[in-house]
N, C-alpha and C positions, 0 to 999 in steps of 0.2 A: 636253319640259318638265322643268325642274330638280326633282329629288326634294326634298321638304320635309324639312329637318333636324329631328331631335327636339327641338332647343333653340330653334326659331324662336318658339314661343309665349312662352317664358320671356323672350327678348330683347325681344319686342314689349311685354310687360308692363313690363319694366324701362325701356324708352324712355318709355312712357306716364306713369309716375310719377317719372321722372328719377333712378331709382336707377342705371340704366345711363348712366354719364358719358362713356363712349367705347367704340367698338368698331371693329375694323378687320379686313380680310380679307387673308390672305397666301396667294398661289397656290402650287400644287404646283411642285416643281422636278424635272426629269428627272435620271436618273443619268448619269454618264460611265463607261462600261464599257470594260474591256480584256480581252483573252484571257488564259487561264491561261498562265503562263510555261512554255516548252518544257522548261526544266531542272528543273521540279518533279518530285519523285520519283513513281514509278508508284503506290505505295501511297496517297500523299496525293491524287493525281489521282483515283484510284478512289473514295476516301472522299468527295471533293467531288462526284463524279458521283452517288454514292448519296444524298447530301444535296440533290441537285438544283441544285448550284452549277456553272454552266457558264462564268461570267465573273466577274471581280472588279471592284470599284470601283477607280478609278485610285489612290486613296490606299492601298488595301489592298496593291496591288502595290508601291507605294513603301515601305510599312512592311516588307514582306517583304524587299526588297533592303536596306533600311537596317538591319534587325535584325542582319545578318551583317557590317555595316561598323563597328558600334560601338553604345554605349548609345543607346537611342531612346525618345522620347516621342511618342505619338500623341494629338492633341487635336482632336477633331472633335465634331460635334453628337450629340444623343441619337438612337439608332436608326440610326447610320451604319456599323454593322458593325465596331466597334472590336475585338470579340472575335476575329474572324477575322484581324485585324492581328497578334495575338500567337499565335493558334492555329497559323497556317500555319508560321512558323519553328520553333516548338517541335515540332509534329508531324513536320516534315521531319527534324529532328535525331533525334527519338526513334525514328522508323521506319527510319532509316539506321544508327543506332548503338545496339545492344542494351544497351550499358553506360550510355548517357547518361541523365541524370535532369533533371527540371524542377520548379520550385516556383512555384505560383500563389498570390498573396496577395490577399485580398479584405477590405474593411472590415467586412462582415457575413457571418454564417453562411448567410443566405438566398442571397446571391450565389454562394457556393461551391457550394451545392446546385444552383443553376440552371446553373452552368457544368459541373458533373459530368454533368448530364443531357445538355447539349449535346455534350460530348466522347463520351459513350457513343453518341450518335446518329450519329457518323461510322463506326461499325462496325469500328474498328481494334482489335478485342479481343485479337488475338495480340500486336500491337506496343505498344499503349498501354494501360497499366494504371493509370488514375486512381483516386485514393482521397481522401476527405475526412478530414482529421485536425484535429479541433477539440474543444472541451469536451464536445460531445455524442457523440463517438465512444466506443463501449463499450470499457472497458479491456481486455477479453479479445481485442479485434480489433487493438489498437495494435501489438503486436509483429509480427503478420503483415503489416500495412501497411508498416512500416519495412523488412521483408524483401523483399516482392514488388513494391510499387508503384514505378513509374518517373515518376509525375506526382502530386505531393502538392498538394492544395488546402487551404489553411488561412487563418488570419487573423493579423494582427500580434500579437494577444494570446497566441495559442497558440504562435507562433514564439518570442515573448519568454519565456514562462513554462514551456512544455512541450517545446520542441525544442532551443533554443540551450543551456540549462543541461545538457542531456544529449546534447551533440553527438557524443560518442564512440559512442553507440548509433545515431546517424544517419550513421556514417562512410561507408556505401555511397552515400547520397544526396549528401553534401557532397563526397566524393572524385570524383564524376562529374557534378557540377552544371553543366549547360550553360546553362540559362536561368533567370532569376528574373523573373517577371511581377508587376508591381504595378498592379492594376486600380483604377479610380476614384481616381486619384492626387490629384485636387483635394480630396478629403475630408481628406487628411492636411495640415491647416493648424492654426494655433493650438497649443494644448498637446498635442493628440493627434498632430499632425504632428511636433512637436518630439520627442516620445517615439519615434515610428516612425522618424524620421531616425536616432536612435541605435540602434534595433533593427536597421535595415538595415546600419549600420556593423558591428555585432556579427556579423551574418550574413556579411558579406564577410570579417571576421576569422576566423570559424569555417571558412569555405570555404578560406581561405588556409592555415590550419593543416593542412587535409586535402589541400592541394596543388592547389586549383582557383581560377580567377578567372572566375566566371560572367558571362555577358552579362545586362544589365538591360534590360527592356522595360517601359515605363510607358504606361498609357492614362488619359486624363483628359477631362473635359468641357472646353469652351472656357474658358480663363482668360487673363489679361493677361500672365502671366510663366511660361510652361510650362518654358522652359529653366532659369530660376532655381529653380523648384520642384523639378525633377528633380535638379538638382545638389545642392541643400540637403538633399533627402531621402536621396540615396544617398551623398553625399560624392564622387561621380565628376564628371568634367568632360568637355567635348567631346561633349555629347549631340546626336544628330540629331533634327530636328523634322519631324514629319509633321502639317500643320495645314490642308491644303487639302481640304475636305470635298467629295467627289464623289458622295455617296450621294443618292438621291432624297428629297424631303421631301413630306409630305402637305399638302394645303390645310388651312389653319387659320384659324378666326375667333377673335380675341382680344377679350375683353370686360372692361372695368374697371367694377366695381360698388361703389357707395357706399351704405351703409345710410341710410335717410331721417333727416332732421333731426327731433328731438323738441323741441328748444328752440333757436330761431334766435338768440336773444340770446346764449346761452352756447356755441352751437356743439355742443350735445350731440346725439349720434346714437344710433340704435338699435344694439343689440348686434350685432357682426360674427358672433358665434357663432350667434345666432338666424337671421341673414340667410343664413349658410352652410348651416344646416340646411334652410332653405326652398329655396335654389337646388339643393342636393344632392338633396333629396327630389323636387323637380319634375323634375330630369333623370332620376333613376332611374324615376320613374313614367312618363315619356315613352319609356322604352326605351333610354336612353343609358347604357352601362356607364361608371361614373364613379368617379374617385378624388378625394378631398378631402384636402388637406394642411393641417395645423395644427401649428405649432411646439411648442406646449405639450401635454404629456400629458393634463393636466386638460381642456384645450380639446377634444382629440380625444373624450374621453368625453362631454363636454357636448353637442357637436354630434351625436354618435350618439344620445344620449337624445332631443334635440329632433327629430331626423329621424325616428326610430322612431315618435314620437308623431304625426307627420304622414302616415306611410305606411300603406297597407293591411296588415293582419297578414301576408298571404302575402308581400308585398314586404319587410316588415320583417325577415323571417327570412333574407332574402338580402342583407343589408348587415352589415358587421362593422367593428370598430376594429382597428388594428394599431399597436403602439408597443412601446418597451422596457419591461421589467418583467414581461412575460408569460413563462410557462414555455415550455420547448422544445416540448412537445406542443401547447400552445395556438398558438404561432407556426406550426408546421408544418401544423396543421389549417387555419388561415386561408390560408396560402400554397397549400395543395392546392385549397381551394375557389375561390380566385382563378384559378389557372392552368387549371382545368377548366371555368370558366364558371359554376359554381354560384352564385357571388356576383355580384350586379349592381352593388354599390358597396362601397367601402372608405374609411374615414376613418383617416388615418395621420399619424404624425409623419414626419420626413424619413428614417425607416428604410426607406421604400419609394420614396424619391426616386431611388435608384440603379437600375442597369440590370437588375434581376431581371425575368425574363419573367413578367408577371402577366396574360398574355392580351391580347386585342384590346380596347383602351379607347377610348371615344369622347370623353370629357370629363375635364379635369383642373382642379380648383379649388385655388387657393392663398389661404388665409385670413390676411390681414395680411402685410406684407412679411417674407419669411423671413430678411432680413439681408444678402443679396447678390443681385445680378442673376444671377450664375452659378447659384445655387441655384434661383431662380425659373424660369430657362430649363430646368433639369433637370426640375423638377416639371411644367412645361407640356409638356415633350417626351414625357411618358408617354402623352399622348392623341394620337389621329390615326393609329393603326397600321392603320386600315382605309381609308385614303385621304382621310379628312377628320376634322377634330376641332375641339373647342371648348376654349379656354384661358380661364379666368376668374380674375381677381384681385379679391378682396373686401377692401376697405379697412377698417381699424380706426379707432378714434377718435383715435389718437395723431397728433402733428404730422407725422411723416414720411409716414404713409399718406395723410393729407389733402393734403399738399404734392403727392404724386404724382397725386392725383385732380385737382388744379388744373392740373397740367402733364403730361397723359397722353402727349403726343407725345414730350416730353423723356424721360419715364420709359421708354417703350417703346424708345427709341433709345439708352438709356444703354449704354456699353461695359461688358463684364464686368471684374471687379476682379482685382487681383493676390493670390495666395495667400501669406500671411505665416506663417513658422515660424522657430523659433530653436533648432536642435539643440544650440547651444553655451550655452544658458541654464544658468547655474551649477548650480542645484539639480537640473534634469533630467539634465544631463551627469554629475554626480557619482553620481546613482542608477544610471545605466547603466554607469558605470565600475566600480562595485562588482559589478554583474552580470557584466561582462567579466572581472573578476579571478577570479570564481568559475569561469568557463568555462575560463580558462587564465591563468597568471601574466602580469602586465603587464610589458612590457619596451620598450626603445627601438625595437624592430622594429615596434611597433604604431603609431608616429607617423604613417606614411603613411595609415593608415585612421582611427585614433581622433583624430588631430590632435596638433599639437605641444604643446598645453596639457595632455596627459594626465599628464605627470609632476608638474606643479604641483598638479593636483587629487589625484593619488595621494598626494603628500606631506601634503596637508591632511587627507585621509581617514586617513592613517597617524597623524598627530598627534591626530586625534579618536578613535582606537582601532578604526577599522573595518578597516584594512589593516595589514599588516606586510611589511617588505622582507626577502626571502631571496635566496640566491644565484641562484635561478631567476627572480626578479622579485617584484613586489608580489602578495601573496595575501591572502585574507580572514583576519582574526584568529581567527575561530572556524570550525573545520572543519565544524560542523553548521549553519552559517548558510545560508539560501537567499534571497538578496537579491531575486531576481525576484518572489517572492511578495509583497513589500512595495510593489512599484511598479505602480500602476494606470495604464495607458496613456491611458484616456479620461476620467479624473476626477482630482480632487485626492487621492483616497484609494482604496486597494484594498478598503476596508471597505464592507460593505453589510449591510442589514437584510433578514430574510425576513418575508414577510407570511403569517400563519397564520390560517386560519378557526377561530375559537374553538370552534365546535360540532363540527367534524369532525376538527380537528387537521391538516388538509391545508394544505400550503404552496402558495399560488396565485400568488405573485409575489415580486419582490425590489425594493429601492430603495437607491440609493447613500446612504452615511452622510451625505454633505454635504447631501442633500435631506431627510433623515429628520426632523430637529427641526421644520422648518417644515411638513412634509407629513403625517407620521403620528404626531404628538404625541397624547397621551391626549385623547380627545374629538373629534379631527379626523374630518371626513367625507371619505372617500376613494373615488374612482371607479375601478372595474376592470372591463373588458369590458362597459361600459355599466351596471353595477350599482353601487349605493351601499353602502358599508360604514362603520361607525363604529368608531374605534379604542378598544378597551377598556383596553389597556395597552401601553406602550412600554418594553420591557426593555432598558436600556442595556448591561447586562452580557452577556446572552445574545444580543444583537443580533437581536431579533425584536419584531414587533408582533402583538398578538392583535386580530382584528377580527370583527365580527358584521354580518350584513345590516342595512341601515338604510332606513327608509321615511319618515323625517321630512320636513318641508317647509322645511328650512333647509340652508345650507352654511356652511363655516367658512373663516376667513381669518386667517393668522398675522400677528402684529404683532412687528416686530423693532427692535432698537436696534443701530446700527453706529457704528464709529469707526475712524479711521486715525491711525497714529502714524508720523511721519517718522523713518527710521533713518539714511539716508545720502543726501546730495545729490550727484548725479552730473553735472548740467548745469543751467545757469540762463542766461536771457537776458530782455531786455525785448521785449515784443511787444504791439502794440495797447494800449499804455499800462498793461499789467499786468506784474507780476513773474512770469514763467513758469519753472517748475522741473520737473526730472525726476530721479527717484532711487528708492531702495528704501524701502518702507513696510511696516508690519504692519497688516493689516485684521482687525478683530474684529467678531463679530456674535453677538447674544444674542436668542433668541426669548423674548419677555416674556410672551406669552399669545396669545389668539385671540378674534376676534369671531365670534359666530353671526349670520348674516344670512338673512332670509327669501328663499326662492327667487323668489317672485312679484315683489317690488318692491325687493329688495336692502336693505331697511331693517334697521338693526342691532337685534338682539334684546337682546344683552348682551355683556359682555366677561369672559372667564375667564383668570385669571392662571396661569402655568406656572413651574416651576423647572427649567430645563434648562441644561446647561453652555454656556459661551461658546466659540465656535469662532473660532480665529484662524489666520492664515497670512501668511508674508512674501510680498510681491509687488513689482512695479514700477508706478509711477504718474507721471502728469503732474499738476501742481497749479499754480494761479495765484491770486495775491493781488490783491484788487480795491480795496485801501484808497485808492490814488492816483486810480483812476477815480471812486470815490465822493466823494472830497474836492473834486473840481472844482466841484460845485454841490451844494446840499442834496438829499438823497434821502430820501423818506418812510420812516421806520423801520418802519412797519407793512407796507410792501411788500417789505422786504429779503429775508426768509427765503424767501418764495414766489418772488421774482424769481430768486434764486440757484438754487433747486430747478428752476424752469422752464428756466433757461439750461443747467444740468447735463444735464437730460433731452434738451434739444435737441441738445447736442453728442454725447451718447451715441448718439442716434438716427442721426446722420450719420457717426460714426466707422467703422462697418462698411463704408460706401461708400468710405472712403479706405484702410482696411486690411481686406482680405477676411477677416472673422472672423464668428462667430456673435454675435448680440446678447448672448447670455448669457456670452460670453467676456470681457466688460468690465462694470465696475460703476462707480458714482459715489457721491460724498458731498459735500454742500454744507453749510456752516455759516457763521453770521454772526460767529463768533468762535472760531477754532481755537486751542487752547492753545499750540501751537508757533509759529504764524505771527503770532498776536496780533491777527488781524483776519479779515474776510470772505474765505473761501477755498473754491474748488471743486476737488475731487479727481476724477480719472478713472483707474481702476486696472485692471490685468490681473486677470481673475477667477479665476486659478489660481496655486497656489504657485510662487514664483520668477519668474513673468511670462514671456511668450514674445515680447516685442517689439512688441505691438500699440500700447501707449501711447507707446512710443518713436517710432513712426511718426506718432502724433498730435502729439507734441511737435515733431517735425521739420516737420510740415505744419500747425502751429497756425493760421497765417493762413488757410488753406483751411477749417479746422475752424470758425473764427469766421465766415467769409463764408457757408459752407453753413448754419450754424445760424441766422445772421441772416436768410437768405433763407427758410429753413424756417419759422421762427417767424412771419415776416411783416414785411417791411421797412416801417417807419412813416415817412411823409414829414415829420413834424413833430417837434419836440424833445420835446413832452410826450405824444405819442400822441393820435391823433384817434379819435373814437367809431367811425367806420366801420372803421378798421383794427383797433381793439381788440375790437369786439364781433362783427365779421363772421366767419363760418366760413372766409372766404378765408385767414385767418391760421392756420388749423389749430386744433385744440382742445388747449389746455394746461390745461383744466379750470377755472381761475380767471382771470377777466378781469384782475384786478389783478396776478396773478403774470405773466401775459403782458405786461401793460403795463410792469411793472418790468423784465422780461427784455429787452423791446425798448429800453427806455431805457438799460440797461447796455450792450447791444450797440451802440446808437447812439454812446454815449460812447467805447466801445472802437474803433469804426470810424472816428470822426473824429479820434481822437488820432493825431498824426503818428507813423508807424512809423519806427523807426531814429533817433529824435531823440537817443537816447543809445546808446552802444555796449553790447555784452554785459557783464553783471556779472562 
């Protein structure tokens, strides 16, 4: 008789009340094993034997062979043994050559800690001396690590700001650097990937200065363009690809869960956060070790709070949140409790999406679509390590989530996306060129690594006063400048605010400056580790916020005003009857104040005004003007603004499916009268200074963007919109029926307009 799974009762309940809209079962897959190669060194064979590894998966052997042939990227599924794919060649070199060195790069500190434990487990203590070198490494230990370690585990941030600017002190590593391993390479996309692409070029340049040309090994989750990603990240060509996954997979049940309808006329559904808390607490109570992923940090804290309210006190002590903004000690404590089984459940942002060993998990929940299919599969892959698992997708109210619930089979069979990055983005490239000039004078010898455009940018930086040309090459104007400190790889700014407990003076977290005005303004209610705090003061000069514990029955929501100013037109064409443009814009945003809303029913209590600085940055955008579409027939003026807004949000929702990016890497603005275009205009912009090519892809594939948005919002069969199409939840929830109706009418006019009737402008 088949053992009853701990989630059966939950799924039966979901079927009964129709919250479970689709479930499927995927059987286990057996491994394809091969023998250890005869030419593998004795030391490495002995280490594998101690670790209980007597055979390899076929793709691991392929990766071992490929690593010595040229640069290699391995892209296989979660839990497919990718670590051994790069451990074997590096261990082989380090055990056979005492002078050789290796560098492992991880996007998170937790992953580096996890890999260090795995390396120590091989027992090669005489030959392999791994050490973590990141922001948490005590300063007193750093010199000893540089001197004795032959395998450095770090992250791109520390490589950028702590190693490359001091490459002379790392001469022994760089002069003997045999392998550079870049793990979780699919994470390096968008603005982060564009920065890391430049950091890796600077690493290659520093190694060349010290006389080496290291081999590069990359490991990635499954993506559509692994070779392109590897080449754009490293600047190298002719990558070998290992993508045939021969590892076993556990049996997995996949469930799609839609919160119940509260208002059928408007398509309003219950909160996905409350639903996630219920599913999470039910699974934990039934004995399933569970991880729940939520993109937003605030969402993580809210799910935790609601789940704890539903759990017995003893179980409530065994669940925890995990997100950015916690201190090092807080993160390490949660990781420790996870790996040793003390915690039964964790609610996390995508910080735990990656391959850190957090023990044997039974269930993985993803709350709302995370932006890409690749990310969703990574999250789901965290469950099922004990031979069977449950993967749950809980839909939100927005149109894309509801679209997926209406087409579950199509959703589950969607191919993974391509990872987009642009290391040549002018602003990002210029920042790293300054860093490179600090590390060594820029000369024509750098062109093979930094690209032919280096001189043009260097001359522009020289005219701006940042560089000066000397006989040795371009060098920083100021000898005391430290450009790496000004460049944040993961956000628009290196600036951050510290969060201080007003009663004790203890620093209990940090937050990026770009999020501060809308999140920790005076009077804001802020959630941290499941507890509520109220902001007493936001000190813009000292870069700190004072908070105190809060027990009130309301939450706060910032209100902002935004604007885009067109600076330069780069491209323009006619598409779907609209004038479509692409170019440089300046985006500005001002937090005007905040609403206080009751926790129980989200009713507005009042509005408090604020006086905060306007934040602006240059970026790239696509925009289109709808004057011609609107002039074909009368359009109700009272529908216009809502219709534009609904159409903007529909296209923002589907753009991540075209360009592999996070939802928050893009933004939008719609207006019924833009001062520069003179009419109704919709903007979609890259959400980071300088832009990284996301909206360029949207411009190039605008026809698909329109078609996907049309299908998402709900194709209406008649010109004016029919009641069943407009009011039915089948069309997805765009909050206001008239906004949805107007968006459908605009899309209908754009769809029926002959494409290509006129040539490009």
